[in-house]
Biopython code that builds the backbone (N, CA, C, O; Angstrom):
import numpy as np
from Bio.PDB.StructureBuilder import StructureBuilder

atoms = [
    (1, "UNK", "N", (-17.139, -21.366, -28.779)),
    (1, "UNK", "CA", (-16.073, -21.463, -29.737)),
    (1, "UNK", "C", (-16.016, -20.165, -30.537)),
    (1, "UNK", "O", (-17.036, -19.624, -30.966)),
    (2, "UNK", "N", (-14.786, -19.686, -30.721)),
    (2, "UNK", "CA", (-14.558, -18.482, -31.518)),
    (2, "UNK", "C", (-13.601, -18.874, -32.641)),
    (2, "UNK", "O", (-12.589, -19.530, -32.395)),
    (3, "UNK", "N", (-13.913, -18.477, -33.862)),
    (3, "UNK", "CA", (-13.072, -18.788, -35.015)),
    (3, "UNK", "C", (-12.726, -17.494, -35.725)),
    (3, "UNK", "O", (-13.589, -16.647, -35.952)),
    (4, "UNK", "N", (-11.447, -17.347, -36.077)),
    (4, "UNK", "CA", (-11.006, -16.235, -36.919)),
    (4, "UNK", "C", (-10.212, -16.848, -38.064)),
    (4, "UNK", "O", (-9.517, -17.850, -37.894)),
    (5, "UNK", "N", (-10.330, -16.229, -39.226)),
    (5, "UNK", "CA", (-9.614, -16.780, -40.378)),
    (5, "UNK", "C", (-9.263, -15.682, -41.361)),
    (5, "UNK", "O", (-9.874, -14.614, -41.395)),
    (6, "UNK", "N", (-8.243, -15.993, -42.167)),
    (6, "UNK", "CA", (-7.781, -15.029, -43.157)),
    (6, "UNK", "C", (-7.055, -15.806, -44.255)),
    (6, "UNK", "O", (-6.331, -16.760, -43.973)),
    (7, "UNK", "N", (-7.254, -15.393, -45.505)),
    (7, "UNK", "CA", (-6.491, -15.944, -46.616)),
    (7, "UNK", "C", (-5.324, -14.997, -46.861)),
    (7, "UNK", "O", (-5.507, -13.793, -47.042)),
    (8, "UNK", "N", (-4.123, -15.564, -46.863)),
    (8, "UNK", "CA", (-2.898, -14.770, -47.020)),
    (8, "UNK", "C", (-1.955, -15.573, -47.906)),
    (8, "UNK", "O", (-1.676, -16.736, -47.613)),
    (9, "UNK", "N", (-1.463, -14.974, -48.981)),
    (9, "UNK", "CA", (-0.577, -15.671, -49.934)),
    (9, "UNK", "C", (-1.223, -16.969, -50.431)),
    (9, "UNK", "O", (-0.559, -17.999, -50.545)),
    (10, "UNK", "N", (-2.503, -16.905, -50.719)),
    (10, "UNK", "CA", (-3.274, -18.053, -51.228)),
    (10, "UNK", "C", (-3.350, -19.221, -50.252)),
    (10, "UNK", "O", (-3.674, -20.338, -50.656)),
    (11, "UNK", "N", (-3.060, -18.985, -48.986)),
    (11, "UNK", "CA", (-3.211, -20.007, -47.947)),
    (11, "UNK", "C", (-4.262, -19.531, -46.965)),
    (11, "UNK", "O", (-4.330, -18.349, -46.629)),
    (12, "UNK", "N", (-5.083, -20.470, -46.509)),
    (12, "UNK", "CA", (-6.074, -20.118, -45.499)),
    (12, "UNK", "C", (-5.485, -20.378, -44.116)),
    (12, "UNK", "O", (-4.987, -21.466, -43.831)),
    (13, "UNK", "N", (-5.552, -19.364, -43.268)),
    (13, "UNK", "CA", (-5.128, -19.483, -41.875)),
    (13, "UNK", "C", (-6.369, -19.343, -41.012)),
    (13, "UNK", "O", (-7.075, -18.337, -41.073)),
    (14, "UNK", "N", (-6.625, -20.362, -40.212)),
    (14, "UNK", "CA", (-7.828, -20.400, -39.381)),
    (14, "UNK", "C", (-7.422, -20.802, -37.974)),
    (14, "UNK", "O", (-6.759, -21.819, -37.771)),
    (15, "UNK", "N", (-7.825, -19.994, -37.009)),
    (15, "UNK", "CA", (-7.592, -20.298, -35.599)),
    (15, "UNK", "C", (-8.932, -20.500, -34.916)),
    (15, "UNK", "O", (-9.907, -19.802, -35.195)),
    (16, "UNK", "N", (-8.957, -21.461, -34.023)),
    (16, "UNK", "CA", (-10.169, -21.750, -33.250)),
    (16, "UNK", "C", (-9.820, -21.671, -31.773)),
    (16, "UNK", "O", (-8.806, -22.211, -31.332)),
    (17, "UNK", "N", (-10.678, -20.987, -31.009)),
    (17, "UNK", "CA", (-10.495, -20.884, -29.563)),
    (17, "UNK", "C", (-11.722, -21.462, -28.865)),
    (17, "UNK", "O", (-12.851, -21.026, -29.090)),
    (18, "UNK", "N", (-11.472, -22.451, -28.015)),
    (18, "UNK", "CA", (-12.524, -23.047, -27.198)),
    (18, "UNK", "C", (-12.254, -22.682, -25.746)),
    (18, "UNK", "O", (-11.113, -22.726, -25.287)),
    (19, "UNK", "N", (-13.308, -22.321, -25.028)),
    (19, "UNK", "CA", (-13.181, -21.848, -23.644)),
    (19, "UNK", "C", (-14.074, -22.677, -22.738)),
    (19, "UNK", "O", (-15.246, -22.910, -23.033)),
    (20, "UNK", "N", (-13.493, -23.117, -21.628)),
    (20, "UNK", "CA", (-14.261, -23.837, -20.611)),
    (20, "UNK", "C", (-14.040, -23.153, -19.271)),
    (20, "UNK", "O", (-12.921, -22.763, -18.934)),
    (21, "UNK", "N", (-15.110, -23.013, -18.519)),
    (21, "UNK", "CA", (-14.985, -22.514, -17.155)),
    (21, "UNK", "C", (-14.798, -23.710, -16.235)),
    (21, "UNK", "O", (-15.551, -24.682, -16.300)),
    (22, "UNK", "N", (-13.801, -23.630, -15.388)),
    (22, "UNK", "CA", (-13.543, -24.654, -14.382)),
    (22, "UNK", "C", (-13.600, -23.936, -13.041)),
    (22, "UNK", "O", (-12.607, -23.359, -12.596)),
    (23, "UNK", "N", (-14.757, -23.972, -12.401)),
    (23, "UNK", "CA", (-14.957, -23.143, -11.208)),
    (23, "UNK", "C", (-14.853, -21.691, -11.623)),
    (23, "UNK", "O", (-15.542, -21.251, -12.544)),
    (24, "UNK", "N", (-13.991, -20.944, -10.947)),
    (24, "UNK", "CA", (-13.807, -19.538, -11.301)),
    (24, "UNK", "C", (-12.618, -19.340, -12.246)),
    (24, "UNK", "O", (-12.266, -18.205, -12.568)),
    (25, "UNK", "N", (-12.002, -20.432, -12.690)),
    (25, "UNK", "CA", (-10.847, -20.369, -13.587)),
    (25, "UNK", "C", (-11.275, -20.654, -15.024)),
    (25, "UNK", "O", (-12.394, -21.098, -15.281)),
    (26, "UNK", "N", (-10.350, -20.385, -15.958)),
    (26, "UNK", "CA", (-10.644, -20.611, -17.375)),
    (26, "UNK", "C", (-9.612, -21.540, -18.012)),
    (26, "UNK", "O", (-8.418, -21.465, -17.719)),
    (27, "UNK", "N", (-10.098, -22.409, -18.882)),
    (27, "UNK", "CA", (-9.260, -23.243, -19.732)),
    (27, "UNK", "C", (-9.515, -22.806, -21.161)),
    (27, "UNK", "O", (-10.650, -22.846, -21.636)),
    (28, "UNK", "N", (-8.463, -22.388, -21.845)),
    (28, "UNK", "CA", (-8.570, -21.886, -23.209)),
    (28, "UNK", "C", (-7.715, -22.785, -24.105)),
    (28, "UNK", "O", (-6.538, -23.013, -23.826)),
    (29, "UNK", "N", (-8.316, -23.289, -25.178)),
    (29, "UNK", "CA", (-7.598, -24.134, -26.132)),
    (29, "UNK", "C", (-7.632, -23.438, -27.486)),
    (29, "UNK", "O", (-8.704, -23.129, -28.006)),
    (30, "UNK", "N", (-6.449, -23.192, -28.054)),
    (30, "UNK", "CA", (-6.347, -22.549, -29.359)),
    (30, "UNK", "C", (-5.614, -23.495, -30.302)),
    (30, "UNK", "O", (-4.510, -23.955, -30.013)),
    (31, "UNK", "N", (-6.256, -23.774, -31.439)),
    (31, "UNK", "CA", (-5.658, -24.635, -32.444)),
    (31, "UNK", "C", (-5.746, -23.972, -33.805)),
    (31, "UNK", "O", (-6.578, -23.097, -34.046)),
    (32, "UNK", "N", (-4.857, -24.419, -34.695)),
    (32, "UNK", "CA", (-4.862, -23.926, -36.062)),
    (32, "UNK", "C", (-4.023, -24.828, -36.936)),
    (32, "UNK", "O", (-3.079, -25.461, -36.463)),
    (33, "UNK", "N", (-4.364, -24.889, -38.215)),
    (33, "UNK", "CA", (-3.635, -25.780, -39.114)),
    (33, "UNK", "C", (-3.781, -27.212, -38.639)),
    (33, "UNK", "O", (-4.895, -27.695, -38.435)),
    (34, "UNK", "N", (-2.654, -27.893, -38.461)),
    (34, "UNK", "CA", (-2.663, -29.242, -37.900)),
    (34, "UNK", "C", (-2.698, -29.109, -36.380)),
    (34, "UNK", "O", (-1.698, -28.741, -35.763)),
    (35, "UNK", "N", (-3.844, -29.406, -35.781)),
    (35, "UNK", "CA", (-4.026, -29.214, -34.337)),
    (35, "UNK", "C", (-3.255, -30.265, -33.549)),
    (35, "UNK", "O", (-3.169, -31.423, -33.957)),
    (36, "UNK", "N", (-2.703, -29.854, -32.432)),
    (36, "UNK", "CA", (-1.978, -30.726, -31.511)),
    (36, "UNK", "C", (-1.730, -29.940, -30.223)),
    (36, "UNK", "O", (-2.155, -28.789, -30.118)),
    (37, "UNK", "N", (-1.066, -30.528, -29.263)),
    (37, "UNK", "CA", (-0.653, -29.796, -28.060)),
    (37, "UNK", "C", (0.828, -29.461, -28.212)),
    (37, "UNK", "O", (1.673, -30.352, -28.296)),
    (38, "UNK", "N", (1.130, -28.167, -28.247)),
    (38, "UNK", "CA", (2.514, -27.720, -28.394)),
    (38, "UNK", "C", (3.019, -26.951, -27.191)),
    (38, "UNK", "O", (4.178, -27.095, -26.803)),
    (39, "UNK", "N", (2.155, -26.131, -26.593)),
    (39, "UNK", "CA", (2.539, -25.331, -25.432)),
    (39, "UNK", "C", (1.365, -25.173, -24.486)),
    (39, "UNK", "O", (0.213, -25.068, -24.908)),
    (40, "UNK", "N", (1.680, -25.156, -23.195)),
    (40, "UNK", "CA", (0.658, -25.013, -22.155)),
    (40, "UNK", "C", (1.168, -23.973, -21.154)),
    (40, "UNK", "O", (2.296, -24.070, -20.672)),
    (41, "UNK", "N", (0.342, -22.993, -20.850)),
    (41, "UNK", "CA", (0.725, -21.966, -19.872)),
    (41, "UNK", "C", (-0.385, -21.732, -18.870)),
    (41, "UNK", "O", (-1.569, -21.800, -19.198)),
    (42, "UNK", "N", (0.020, -21.456, -17.644)),
    (42, "UNK", "CA", (-0.889, -21.063, -16.572)),
    (42, "UNK", "C", (-0.530, -19.656, -16.153)),
    (42, "UNK", "O", (0.612, -19.388, -15.782)),
    (43, "UNK", "N", (-1.499, -18.753, -16.208)),
    (43, "UNK", "CA", (-1.327, -17.391, -15.686)),
    (43, "UNK", "C", (-2.194, -17.271, -14.441)),
    (43, "UNK", "O", (-3.409, -17.462, -14.492)),
    (44, "UNK", "N", (-1.554, -16.954, -13.328)),
    (44, "UNK", "CA", (-2.265, -16.796, -12.060)),
    (44, "UNK", "C", (-2.432, -15.315, -11.774)),
    (44, "UNK", "O", (-1.456, -14.566, -11.715)),
    (45, "UNK", "N", (-3.668, -14.906, -11.598)),
    (45, "UNK", "CA", (-3.996, -13.507, -11.309)),
    (45, "UNK", "C", (-3.947, -13.321, -9.800)),
    (45, "UNK", "O", (-4.624, -14.039, -9.064)),
    (46, "UNK", "N", (-3.145, -12.355, -9.331)),
    (46, "UNK", "CA", (-3.001, -12.167, -7.890)),
    (46, "UNK", "C", (-2.568, -10.733, -7.568)),
    (46, "UNK", "O", (-2.151, -9.971, -8.440)),
    (47, "UNK", "N", (-2.683, -10.407, -6.297)),
    (47, "UNK", "CA", (-2.253, -9.083, -5.849)),
    (47, "UNK", "C", (-0.740, -8.963, -5.983)),
    (47, "UNK", "O", (0.000, -9.899, -5.682)),
    (48, "UNK", "N", (-0.296, -7.811, -6.434)),
    (48, "UNK", "CA", (1.125, -7.536, -6.576)),
    (48, "UNK", "C", (1.734, -7.368, -5.184)),
    (48, "UNK", "O", (1.346, -6.466, -4.442)),
    (49, "UNK", "N", (2.675, -8.222, -4.834)),
    (49, "UNK", "CA", (3.294, -8.182, -3.502)),
    (49, "UNK", "C", (4.079, -6.898, -3.266)),
    (49, "UNK", "O", (4.218, -6.464, -2.123)),
    (50, "UNK", "N", (4.591, -6.287, -4.324)),
    (50, "UNK", "CA", (5.400, -5.075, -4.193)),
    (50, "UNK", "C", (4.584, -3.789, -4.242)),
    (50, "UNK", "O", (5.087, -2.713, -3.920)),
    (51, "UNK", "N", (3.326, -3.909, -4.645)),
    (51, "UNK", "CA", (2.491, -2.710, -4.782)),
    (51, "UNK", "C", (1.079, -3.065, -4.347)),
    (51, "UNK", "O", (0.248, -3.463, -5.163)),
    (52, "UNK", "N", (0.817, -2.921, -3.069)),
    (52, "UNK", "CA", (-0.488, -3.276, -2.516)),
    (52, "UNK", "C", (-1.604, -2.528, -3.244)),
    (52, "UNK", "O", (-1.474, -1.350, -3.578)),
    (53, "UNK", "N", (-2.686, -3.234, -3.475)),
    (53, "UNK", "CA", (-3.838, -2.638, -4.145)),
    (53, "UNK", "C", (-3.809, -2.795, -5.652)),
    (53, "UNK", "O", (-4.799, -2.501, -6.323)),
    (54, "UNK", "N", (-2.671, -3.263, -6.205)),
    (54, "UNK", "CA", (-2.615, -3.507, -7.648)),
    (54, "UNK", "C", (-2.464, -5.013, -7.874)),
    (54, "UNK", "O", (-2.037, -5.751, -6.986)),
    (55, "UNK", "N", (-2.822, -5.444, -9.067)),
    (55, "UNK", "CA", (-2.817, -6.866, -9.383)),
    (55, "UNK", "C", (-1.923, -7.144, -10.580)),
    (55, "UNK", "O", (-1.676, -6.267, -11.409)),
    (56, "UNK", "N", (-1.448, -8.365, -10.655)),
    (56, "UNK", "CA", (-0.551, -8.789, -11.721)),
    (56, "UNK", "C", (-0.803, -10.262, -12.030)),
    (56, "UNK", "O", (-1.684, -10.885, -11.438)),
    (57, "UNK", "N", (-0.035, -10.807, -12.946)),
    (57, "UNK", "CA", (-0.105, -12.238, -13.230)),
    (57, "UNK", "C", (1.289, -12.844, -13.119)),
    (57, "UNK", "O", (2.299, -12.167, -13.313)),
    (58, "UNK", "N", (1.317, -14.111, -12.808)),
    (58, "UNK", "CA", (2.546, -14.905, -12.811)),
    (58, "UNK", "C", (2.296, -16.093, -13.728)),
    (58, "UNK", "O", (1.269, -16.763, -13.619)),
    (59, "UNK", "N", (3.244, -16.357, -14.638)),
    (59, "UNK", "CA", (3.041, -17.416, -15.613)),
    (59, "UNK", "C", (4.013, -18.576, -15.408)),
    (59, "UNK", "O", (5.146, -18.396, -14.963)),
    (60, "UNK", "N", (3.535, -19.761, -15.746)),
    (60, "UNK", "CA", (4.360, -20.964, -15.849)),
    (60, "UNK", "C", (4.030, -21.594, -17.191)),
    (60, "UNK", "O", (2.865, -21.651, -17.584)),
    (61, "UNK", "N", (5.058, -22.069, -17.902)),
    (61, "UNK", "CA", (4.854, -22.595, -19.249)),
    (61, "UNK", "C", (5.594, -23.910, -19.444)),
    (61, "UNK", "O", (6.721, -24.085, -18.981)),
    (62, "UNK", "N", (4.933, -24.830, -20.140)),
    (62, "UNK", "CA", (5.517, -26.100, -20.566)),
    (62, "UNK", "C", (5.391, -26.205, -22.078)),
    (62, "UNK", "O", (4.388, -25.779, -22.651)),
    (63, "UNK", "N", (6.407, -26.773, -22.727)),
    (63, "UNK", "CA", (6.354, -26.994, -24.173)),
    (63, "UNK", "C", (6.685, -28.438, -24.486)),
    (63, "UNK", "O", (7.500, -29.070, -23.813)),
    (64, "UNK", "N", (6.044, -28.940, -25.509)),
    (64, "UNK", "CA", (6.440, -30.222, -26.062)),
    (64, "UNK", "C", (7.794, -30.010, -26.737)),
    (64, "UNK", "O", (8.011, -28.998, -27.404)),
    (65, "UNK", "N", (8.689, -30.959, -26.560)),
    (65, "UNK", "CA", (10.037, -30.837, -27.113)),
    (65, "UNK", "C", (9.989, -30.463, -28.596)),
    (65, "UNK", "O", (9.288, -31.093, -29.388)),
    (66, "UNK", "N", (10.752, -29.420, -28.956)),
    (66, "UNK", "CA", (10.839, -28.985, -30.344)),
    (66, "UNK", "C", (9.741, -28.051, -30.802)),
    (66, "UNK", "O", (9.765, -27.579, -31.939)),
    (67, "UNK", "N", (8.779, -27.776, -29.941)),
    (67, "UNK", "CA", (7.663, -26.905, -30.325)),
    (67, "UNK", "C", (7.885, -25.493, -29.803)),
    (67, "UNK", "O", (8.599, -25.281, -28.823)),
    (68, "UNK", "N", (7.262, -24.534, -30.475)),
    (68, "UNK", "CA", (7.452, -23.121, -30.139)),
    (68, "UNK", "C", (6.183, -22.452, -29.633)),
    (68, "UNK", "O", (6.170, -21.240, -29.416)),
    (69, "UNK", "N", (5.107, -23.229, -29.441)),
    (69, "UNK", "CA", (3.835, -22.628, -29.040)),
    (69, "UNK", "C", (3.835, -22.098, -27.611)),
    (69, "UNK", "O", (2.889, -21.416, -27.216)),
    (70, "UNK", "N", (4.866, -22.390, -26.828)),
    (70, "UNK", "CA", (4.926, -21.877, -25.461)),
    (70, "UNK", "C", (4.898, -20.362, -25.408)),
    (70, "UNK", "O", (4.301, -19.784, -24.499)),
    (71, "UNK", "N", (5.525, -19.722, -26.353)),
    (71, "UNK", "CA", (5.490, -18.253, -26.429)),
    (71, "UNK", "C", (4.061, -17.764, -26.614)),
    (71, "UNK", "O", (3.642, -16.776, -26.010)),
    (72, "UNK", "N", (3.322, -18.472, -27.459)),
    (72, "UNK", "CA", (1.936, -18.091, -27.737)),
    (72, "UNK", "C", (1.047, -18.384, -26.537)),
    (72, "UNK", "O", (0.234, -17.547, -26.144)),
    (73, "UNK", "N", (1.202, -19.586, -25.947)),
    (73, "UNK", "CA", (0.356, -19.932, -24.794)),
    (73, "UNK", "C", (0.611, -18.975, -23.633)),
    (73, "UNK", "O", (-0.315, -18.623, -22.903)),
    (74, "UNK", "N", (1.857, -18.556, -23.461)),
    (74, "UNK", "CA", (2.184, -17.594, -22.401)),
    (74, "UNK", "C", (1.497, -16.252, -22.660)),
    (74, "UNK", "O", (0.907, -15.665, -21.753)),
    (75, "UNK", "N", (1.577, -15.772, -23.904)),
    (75, "UNK", "CA", (0.931, -14.514, -24.282)),
    (75, "UNK", "C", (-0.575, -14.579, -24.047)),
    (75, "UNK", "O", (-1.160, -13.664, -23.467)),
    (76, "UNK", "N", (-1.197, -15.667, -24.501)),
    (76, "UNK", "CA", (-2.655, -15.807, -24.400)),
    (76, "UNK", "C", (-3.088, -15.895, -22.937)),
    (76, "UNK", "O", (-4.026, -15.211, -22.529)),
    (77, "UNK", "N", (-2.413, -16.730, -22.148)),
    (77, "UNK", "CA", (-2.823, -16.888, -20.744)),
    (77, "UNK", "C", (-2.676, -15.574, -19.978)),
    (77, "UNK", "O", (-3.548, -15.216, -19.186)),
    (78, "UNK", "N", (-1.580, -14.859, -20.211)),
    (78, "UNK", "CA", (-1.380, -13.586, -19.520)),
    (78, "UNK", "C", (-2.417, -12.548, -19.938)),
    (78, "UNK", "O", (-3.005, -11.877, -19.090)),
    (79, "UNK", "N", (-2.640, -12.417, -21.236)),
    (79, "UNK", "CA", (-3.592, -11.413, -21.728)),
    (79, "UNK", "C", (-5.002, -11.681, -21.212)),
    (79, "UNK", "O", (-5.694, -10.759, -20.781)),
    (80, "UNK", "N", (-5.427, -12.946, -21.254)),
    (80, "UNK", "CA", (-6.789, -13.261, -20.818)),
    (80, "UNK", "C", (-6.926, -13.225, -19.304)),
    (80, "UNK", "O", (-8.002, -12.916, -18.792)),
    (81, "UNK", "N", (-5.860, -13.535, -18.580)),
    (81, "UNK", "CA", (-5.905, -13.439, -17.119)),
    (81, "UNK", "C", (-6.073, -11.987, -16.683)),
    (81, "UNK", "O", (-6.875, -11.688, -15.798)),
    (82, "UNK", "N", (-5.323, -11.098, -17.302)),
    (82, "UNK", "CA", (-5.450, -9.672, -16.979)),
    (82, "UNK", "C", (-6.817, -9.131, -17.393)),
    (82, "UNK", "O", (-7.404, -8.305, -16.694)),
    (83, "UNK", "N", (-7.313, -9.600, -18.525)),
    (83, "UNK", "CA", (-8.601, -9.121, -19.039)),
    (83, "UNK", "C", (-9.765, -9.593, -18.179)),
    (83, "UNK", "O", (-10.728, -8.854, -17.973)),
    (84, "UNK", "N", (-9.678, -10.830, -17.675)),
    (84, "UNK", "CA", (-10.800, -11.419, -16.937)),
    (84, "UNK", "C", (-10.614, -11.397, -15.417)),
    (84, "UNK", "O", (-11.556, -11.641, -14.663)),
    (85, "UNK", "N", (-9.390, -11.102, -14.979)),
    (85, "UNK", "CA", (-9.036, -11.146, -13.553)),
    (85, "UNK", "C", (-9.255, -12.548, -12.985)),
    (85, "UNK", "O", (-9.737, -12.710, -11.864)),
    (86, "UNK", "N", (-8.887, -13.564, -13.785)),
    (86, "UNK", "CA", (-9.026, -14.965, -13.391)),
    (86, "UNK", "C", (-7.722, -15.703, -13.675)),
    (86, "UNK", "O", (-6.871, -15.221, -14.423)),
    (87, "UNK", "N", (-7.579, -16.877, -13.068)),
    (87, "UNK", "CA", (-6.503, -17.779, -13.443)),
    (87, "UNK", "C", (-6.879, -18.391, -14.786)),
    (87, "UNK", "O", (-8.025, -18.788, -14.996)),
    (88, "UNK", "N", (-5.905, -18.466, -15.695)),
    (88, "UNK", "CA", (-6.174, -18.969, -17.044)),
    (88, "UNK", "C", (-5.097, -19.980, -17.445)),
    (88, "UNK", "O", (-3.902, -19.704, -17.342)),
    (89, "UNK", "N", (-5.539, -21.149, -17.902)),
    (89, "UNK", "CA", (-4.651, -22.116, -18.543)),
    (89, "UNK", "C", (-4.909, -22.023, -20.039)),
    (89, "UNK", "O", (-6.050, -22.120, -20.491)),
    (90, "UNK", "N", (-3.831, -21.834, -20.808)),
    (90, "UNK", "CA", (-3.937, -21.795, -22.268)),
    (90, "UNK", "C", (-3.169, -22.973, -22.843)),
    (90, "UNK", "O", (-1.995, -23.177, -22.536)),
    (91, "UNK", "N", (-3.848, -23.742, -23.680)),
    (91, "UNK", "CA", (-3.244, -24.864, -24.402)),
    (91, "UNK", "C", (-3.249, -24.476, -25.879)),
    (91, "UNK", "O", (-4.300, -24.167, -26.442)),
    (92, "UNK", "N", (-2.076, -24.495, -26.500)),
    (92, "UNK", "CA", (-1.972, -24.029, -27.880)),
    (92, "UNK", "C", (-1.241, -25.071, -28.723)),
    (92, "UNK", "O", (-0.212, -25.613, -28.319)),
    (93, "UNK", "N", (-1.797, -25.337, -29.901)),
    (93, "UNK", "CA", (-1.146, -26.209, -30.867)),
    (93, "UNK", "C", (-1.571, -25.836, -32.266)),
    (93, "UNK", "O", (-2.752, -25.893, -32.609)),
    (94, "UNK", "N", (-0.596, -25.455, -33.075)),
    (94, "UNK", "CA", (-0.896, -25.072, -34.457)),
    (94, "UNK", "C", (0.323, -25.374, -35.315)),
    (94, "UNK", "O", (1.465, -25.260, -34.870)),
    (95, "UNK", "N", (0.054, -25.758, -36.548)),
    (95, "UNK", "CA", (1.161, -26.063, -37.455)),
    (95, "UNK", "C", (0.709, -25.907, -38.901)),
    (95, "UNK", "O", (-0.341, -26.409, -39.301)),
    (96, "UNK", "N", (1.520, -25.203, -39.669)),
    (96, "UNK", "CA", (1.358, -25.107, -41.117)),
    (96, "UNK", "C", (2.717, -25.410, -41.739)),
    (96, "UNK", "O", (3.710, -24.777, -41.380)),
    (97, "UNK", "N", (2.779, -26.348, -42.646)),
    (97, "UNK", "CA", (4.043, -26.681, -43.316)),
    (97, "UNK", "C", (4.566, -25.487, -44.099)),
    (97, "UNK", "O", (3.812, -24.808, -44.797)),
    (98, "UNK", "N", (5.865, -25.238, -43.975)),
    (98, "UNK", "CA", (6.519, -24.210, -44.776)),
    (98, "UNK", "C", (6.054, -22.802, -44.509)),
    (98, "UNK", "O", (6.110, -21.961, -45.406)),
    (99, "UNK", "N", (5.594, -22.512, -43.298)),
    (99, "UNK", "CA", (5.095, -21.163, -42.991)),
    (99, "UNK", "C", (6.248, -20.144, -43.057)),
    (99, "UNK", "O", (7.348, -20.398, -42.567)),
    (100, "UNK", "N", (5.969, -18.998, -43.670)),
    (100, "UNK", "CA", (6.969, -17.936, -43.811)),
    (100, "UNK", "C", (6.827, -16.927, -42.677)),
    (100, "UNK", "O", (5.850, -16.960, -41.929)),
    (101, "UNK", "N", (7.789, -16.042, -42.552)),
    (101, "UNK", "CA", (7.735, -15.005, -41.518)),
    (101, "UNK", "C", (6.507, -14.112, -41.704)),
    (101, "UNK", "O", (5.850, -13.753, -40.727)),
    (102, "UNK", "N", (6.194, -13.753, -42.947)),
    (102, "UNK", "CA", (4.993, -12.937, -43.210)),
    (102, "UNK", "C", (3.731, -13.669, -42.776)),
    (102, "UNK", "O", (2.804, -13.062, -42.239)),
    (103, "UNK", "N", (3.701, -14.970, -43.012)),
    (103, "UNK", "CA", (2.531, -15.759, -42.623)),
    (103, "UNK", "C", (2.435, -15.897, -41.108)),
    (103, "UNK", "O", (1.334, -15.924, -40.558)),
    (104, "UNK", "N", (3.572, -15.984, -40.434)),
    (104, "UNK", "CA", (3.576, -16.004, -38.961)),
    (104, "UNK", "C", (2.982, -14.706, -38.428)),
    (104, "UNK", "O", (2.221, -14.720, -37.461)),
    (105, "UNK", "N", (3.325, -13.592, -39.054)),
    (105, "UNK", "CA", (2.763, -12.304, -38.645)),
    (105, "UNK", "C", (1.248, -12.280, -38.868)),
    (105, "UNK", "O", (0.518, -11.681, -38.078)),
    (106, "UNK", "N", (0.777, -12.915, -39.921)),
    (106, "UNK", "CA", (-0.664, -13.039, -40.183)),
    (106, "UNK", "C", (-1.325, -13.825, -39.052)),
    (106, "UNK", "O", (-2.383, -13.434, -38.559)),
    (107, "UNK", "N", (-0.706, -14.929, -38.642)),
    (107, "UNK", "CA", (-1.230, -15.731, -37.532)),
    (107, "UNK", "C", (-1.245, -14.905, -36.246)),
    (107, "UNK", "O", (-2.193, -15.001, -35.467)),
    (108, "UNK", "N", (-0.212, -14.098, -36.011)),
    (108, "UNK", "CA", (-0.182, -13.235, -34.822)),
    (108, "UNK", "C", (-1.346, -12.238, -34.830)),
    (108, "UNK", "O", (-1.931, -11.955, -33.785)),
    (109, "UNK", "N", (-1.679, -11.708, -36.010)),
    (109, "UNK", "CA", (-2.843, -10.811, -36.123)),
    (109, "UNK", "C", (-4.123, -11.551, -35.742)),
    (109, "UNK", "O", (-4.982, -11.005, -35.050)),
    (110, "UNK", "N", (-4.242, -12.788, -36.196)),
    (110, "UNK", "CA", (-5.421, -13.583, -35.862)),
    (110, "UNK", "C", (-5.479, -13.866, -34.361)),
    (110, "UNK", "O", (-6.560, -13.845, -33.771)),
    (111, "UNK", "N", (-4.338, -14.126, -33.743)),
    (111, "UNK", "CA", (-4.305, -14.328, -32.286)),
    (111, "UNK", "C", (-4.816, -13.082, -31.556)),
    (111, "UNK", "O", (-5.605, -13.185, -30.616)),
    (112, "UNK", "N", (-4.366, -11.923, -31.990)),
    (112, "UNK", "CA", (-4.836, -10.679, -31.370)),
    (112, "UNK", "C", (-6.341, -10.507, -31.550)),
    (112, "UNK", "O", (-7.021, -10.015, -30.649)),
    (113, "UNK", "N", (-6.864, -10.910, -32.706)),
    (113, "UNK", "CA", (-8.318, -10.845, -32.929)),
    (113, "UNK", "C", (-9.048, -11.761, -31.950)),
    (113, "UNK", "O", (-10.101, -11.395, -31.428)),
    (114, "UNK", "N", (-8.495, -12.953, -31.697)),
    (114, "UNK", "CA", (-9.124, -13.860, -30.738)),
    (114, "UNK", "C", (-9.196, -13.242, -29.356)),
    (114, "UNK", "O", (-10.224, -13.317, -28.684)),
    (115, "UNK", "N", (-8.094, -12.629, -28.935)),
    (115, "UNK", "CA", (-8.040, -11.997, -27.612)),
    (115, "UNK", "C", (-9.080, -10.883, -27.536)),
    (115, "UNK", "O", (-9.787, -10.763, -26.536)),
    (116, "UNK", "N", (-9.178, -10.071, -28.580)),
    (116, "UNK", "CA", (-10.146, -8.970, -28.593)),
    (116, "UNK", "C", (-11.573, -9.464, -28.539)),
    (116, "UNK", "O", (-12.421, -8.822, -27.921)),
    (117, "UNK", "N", (-11.865, -10.606, -29.179)),
    (117, "UNK", "CA", (-13.231, -11.130, -29.216)),
    (117, "UNK", "C", (-13.632, -11.794, -27.911)),
    (117, "UNK", "O", (-14.814, -12.065, -27.701)),
    (118, "UNK", "N", (-12.692, -12.059, -27.042)),
    (118, "UNK", "CA", (-12.987, -12.760, -25.801)),
    (118, "UNK", "C", (-13.848, -11.914, -24.889)),
    (118, "UNK", "O", (-14.197, -12.348, -23.791)),
]
sb = StructureBuilder()
sb.init_structure("model")
sb.init_model(0)
sb.init_chain("A")
sb.init_seg("    ")
for serial, (resi, resn, name, xyz) in enumerate(atoms, 1):
    if name == "N":
        sb.init_residue(resn, " ", resi, " ")
    sb.init_atom(name, np.array(xyz, "f"), 0.0, 1.0, " ", f" {name:<3s}", serial, name[0])
structure = sb.get_structure()
């Protein structure tokens, strides 16, 4: 488990990342605020069909109706798949009531910290 946190505008923002190995693949769960399942993405690491000898990822994403975490799960699965050269499923759910644009940017910084710590 990896935890990153920051106090911003007198609010505490805390993200938690849990990682499980499933064979040679990875399952990554990221939660923050009110935890739930909001977005799920699979990034498949494979050889680039158009450029032999190079590798890329292909993503598929599902979102719970009305949720926006699919953008985050897609980012996380792609970044970690490229970093680890593995297939990665990312499950993301986070919610803070009344979050502002500045606070969303704070959460994005924390997400980048999680990726770097991986």
